[in-house]
N, C-alpha and C positions, 0 to 999 in steps of 0.2 A: 883125319882120325886114324890113329895107329891101329893096325889090323888085329892086334891081340887084346884091345880094349873092348869092353862090353858095348854093343851097338847103341844102347840107350843112353850112354853117358853124354853123348853130344847134346841131348835135349835137356840135361840136368843143369841147374845153376848152383854154383857154390855160394855158401854164406859169405857175405862181405862184412867183416867185423869193424872196419874203420874206413873213413872217407879218403884215406891216403895222404894225410897231412894238409897243410895250408898253402903250400907252394913257396916259390923262391922269395916272394915279397911278404913273408910271414911277419906279423907284428912281434914285438918283444914278448908280449904276454898272450898265451893261447889258453883259452878256457875249454877244457875237454868235457863237454856236456852231452856227449853223443852215445855213451854206453851204459848209463845208469849205475856207474860206479859211485862209491863214496867219494866226496871231494876231499876227505881228510885221510891222510896217510896214518900208518901206525905211529904212536908216540916214539920218540927217540930211545927211551929207556927199554921199550919192548924190542925194538930192533937190536939194541945192544944185547939183550938176553938171547935173541935168536942167533946173533953172531957168536955168543959164548957157547951155545949148544953146538953150533957148527964146528967150532974149534976144539971143543973138549969132550963132547959126548957122541957125536955122529961119526960112524966109520964109513968113509966113502967107498971102501972096497967091499962092503957088505950090502946085501939087498935090504930094502926097508921091510918093516913088519907087514907081511902079506895078508895078515888077518885083520889089520887095523884095530887090534883088540883094545888098546888103551884109548884110542880116539873114539871108538864106539861107546865105551863107558862114559867118556866125557860128554858126548853128544846126547846119550840117553838122559844124563842128569839135566842137561840144559833143556831138552825137549820136555821133560816132565815139569821143570820149573816154568817154562814159557806157557804151557797148557794147563797149569795148575792141576796136574794129575800125577800118578805114581806108577803107571803100568808099563811105561816104555822101558824095554830092556835091550841089550846089545843084539839079541836075536831078531829084533824088529828093524834093524838098521843095515843098509848097504851103502857103501861110500864109493864115489866115483871121482874121476879126474874132471871135475866140473859136473854140473847137472846134465850137460850134453852127453857125457858117457853113460849116465844112467838112462837117459832117454833111449839111447841106442841099445843098451842092454835089455830094457823093457820090450823093445820091438823085436829083438832077437828071441826073447823068451816067449813071445806070444804069437807073432804074425809070420815069422819067417817060414819059407817053404810053402807059400800059398795058403796058409791057414787062416788068414783074415786080413781085414783092412782097418784103418784108423779113421776116427772122426775128429775134425777140428772145426772151430767156429771162427771164421776170418772177419776182421783182421785179428791175428794173434801171433805169438812167438813163432817165427818162421822155421825154426829148427825141427819142429815136429814133422812137418811135411818134407823138409829137405832130407832129414835122416831117413824117413820112410822111403822116399824115392830112391835114395842110394842103395837101399836094401831090396828094391823091387816090390815094395809093399804099397798097395793102392791107398789113396787118400780121398776120403769123402769130406767135402767142405760144405758147411751151411753158413748162413749169414748172421748178422747181428742187427739190432735195431739201430737205425741211422742216428737217432737222437740220443740214445742212452748207451749204445753198444752192448746191451743185454743180448744173450744168445737167443736165437730163434729156436726155442725148445720144441715147438711143434714140428718144424722141419727136421730137427735133430732126431726126434722120436720116430718120425716117418722114415728117416734113413735107416735107423736101427731095425725097424719092422719090415724093411724091404727084403723080401725073400728071393727076389730075382737077382740081386747083386751079391758079391762076395760078402759074407757076414762081417759085421763090424766087431772087432775083437778088443779094441782099445779106444777110449774117449779121452782126449786131452783138453783140460781147461786150466786157465791161469787165474790165481786169486791173490792179488789183483791182476788184471789182464795187462799184457804188454802187446801193442804200444799204447793202448787207450786208457790205462791206469784205473779202471773201474773194478771194484770188488764184486764178487758174485752176489747177486740179490737172493733174497729168501726163496723166491720162485725158482731160480736156477738151482739153488741148493736142494730144494724139494725134488726137482727133476733128477738130480744126481742120486739122491737117496732111492729113487724108484728104478734106476737102471738095473737090469737083471744081473744076478751074480756071475753069470758066465762071461760078462764083459768087464774088462779091467778099466777102472776110472783113475786117471792120473791127474792129481790136483797139484799144480805147480805153485808153491808158496814162496817163490824167490824173494818177494817183497813183504813178507808177512810182518817183519819187525816195524815196517813203516805204516802198514794198515792196521796193525794191532788186532787183526782178525785171523782165525785159523780154524780149520776143520779137524785138526788133530784129535780133539776130545771125542769125536764121533768115530774115529778109525776102528776101535774094537768092535763096533756094531756092523762094520762093512769090510769083510775080508777081501773084497774085490777092489778096495781103494788103496792107492799109493800116494803119499804126500812127498813132494820133492822140495828140498830147501838148499840153500847155498851159503857159503862163507864169503862170497864175492862182494856182497852189498853192505849189509850192516856191520860185518866183521872186518871189512877193509882188506880182504885177501884176494882180490881179483887176480893178481899176478900169480897166486899159488894154485888156483884152480881146484877148489874143493867143493863138491856137492854131496848131498846125502839124501837117501830115501828112507821113509818110515812106512812100514807095511806089516801085514800079517807075516809071521815067521816063515810060512811056506813060500810066500812071494820073495821075501828077502833071501831065502836059501836058493831059490831059482836064479836070482840075480847074481849070487856068488858063483854059480856054475858057469855063467856066460861072460863074466868080466875077465879082463886080462890079468895075468898074475903080476903082483908087485906094481899095481897101477898107480899108486900114490907115493911119490918120493918121500924119503925120510924127513927131509927138511920141511916139506909141505905138511906132513903129519904133525911135526913139532910146532909149526906155526899155528895150525888149527887148534891144537891142544892149548897152546900158550894164550891165544886170544880167548878161548873159553874160560881159562883160569882167571883172566883179567876182564871178563865181561862186565863186571860192575864198574870198571873204569872206561870201557869202550862204548857200551851201549847208550849211556846218557846223551851222546851226541845225536842220537836219533831224534830227541826232542828238539834240538836246535835245527836239524834238517826239516822237521815237520813245521816248525815256526817259519823257517825260510820259504817252505813250500807255500804257505798261506800268503806271505808277502809277495813272492814272485807271481803267484796266481792272480792276485789283485792287480799287480802292475800289468801283466799281460792282458787281462780282461779290460783294462782301461783303454786299450787300442781297439776302436770299432772295427777295424779290418780283420781282427783275429777272432775266431771262434775257439774258445778254450774250454775243454771239458774238465769237470771236477777230477781230482786225483786222490786215490787212496795209496799211492806208491811214492817213490822219490823222483817222479818225473811227470811231465804234462804232455798231453796230446792236443794239437791245435791245427786248425785249417784256416785258410783265408776265406773271408766272407765276400763272395763276388758282388753282392748287392751294394757294398760300400766302397768298392774299388772304382777307379775311373773306367768309364764305359769302353775306352779303347784298349784296356788291358785284358789279356788272356789270363784267366786265373791260374792255369797250369804253369805258364811261363812266369807269371808273377811269383808263384811259389818257388820255382827253380831259382829265380833271381834273388829272392829273400834268403834262401838256403845258401847260395853261393857267395852272396855278399857278406853274410854273417861269418862264413868260413874265412873269407879273405881278411876280414877285420879281426879274426881271432876267436870267434865263438863257433865251436864245432857242435852241431846237433845232428839228429838223424832224420833223414827224409824217408818216409815209409807210409804206405796205405793211404796215399792221397793227402798226406799232411806232414806235420813236423813233430817229432818227439824230442823234448828237451829235458835234460836231467837237472834237478835242483842242485845248485852248487853252493859255494861259500857266499856270504853276503856280498863280498867284492865282485865275485863272478856274476852273481845275479844282477847286481847294479849295472855292470857293464853290458850284460845281455839286454836288459830293459832299455838302456840308453841307445844301444846300437839298433835294436828293433824299432824303437820310436823314430829314429832318424831315417831308417830305411823305409818304413811304412809311409812316412811323409812323402818321400821321393816316389813311392809307388802310386801316389795319388789317392791315399786313403782319406777318409773324412777327418775333420779336425779332431785333434787329440783331446781327450777329456783332461781336466785338471790343468 
């Protein structure tokens, strides 16, 4: 440990975004189903338009628009359209270099300097806790129902009411949750509605285009709510890193105070505006992905060794069922073996929270995934395959 670094950094773990490739013996075709991206790139004509903007309208020697004015206008139009409302204005919006930057900004604006802790329900998106830890902010974690992954609201409410601990200042939830793909239930939403106004509620809707569910229509009644969204999934802009928050104007203004200047490159702002302009062409692919989600889910559930949860997102969460594995197999080692063998054969998925998270890909990717999983599960000694 270098002497000038914070003493607690040695205990912190960095976010690991990718599994590090597939090795020297990689197959010719690699299916990247590990990061919940869209399996479809931007159409060639849109890329050509982006290239035109870079060549003819962007000045590389000038800073980008630091206010994100034009992009905020476009996002407000889309947010109103998606929620069937008309109240969203640019002053409700803050834009980040990915939603991760907004998560960090929210923590800086609320909890920094020993002013509070955050509450998460595990398993969930790891960056809430990782970012809080890097800022020295305490993290209070509660569990979820083992069968449904619903939040233990009783434990969460008890944590909020605990006067002996540092007060909880922010509650993070994902709708639908990652890695488990379940949308918030009505009971969970009722609990969020009852959280006191002095606690910020962050509702991460990164996958709302796939779930077709959003709490944005309720935002005006809850000034302590923030809704996070992203261009990385439905809009196919993961490489451009654009996230945005929808909030009470006072919250959005606070986020503007703590974000870095010129945080979104000009080309990225152009890409986001362009995809919004062409959303009528881009978003219909969501229906295709949802249809593939049902097909892939049926295929995975046909393997008795896999326990596969329902999905409201563009991915599945699954675990091995030890009751149908060979008695001499250790479930944890079997899970590692399945993960590593899929990787070696060209299917990259995410190992997390005692299970596997797999993104819905193209029909061809999903077919290869099912075929590879079927062959590997047979080798693991699973029960006879259905069909």
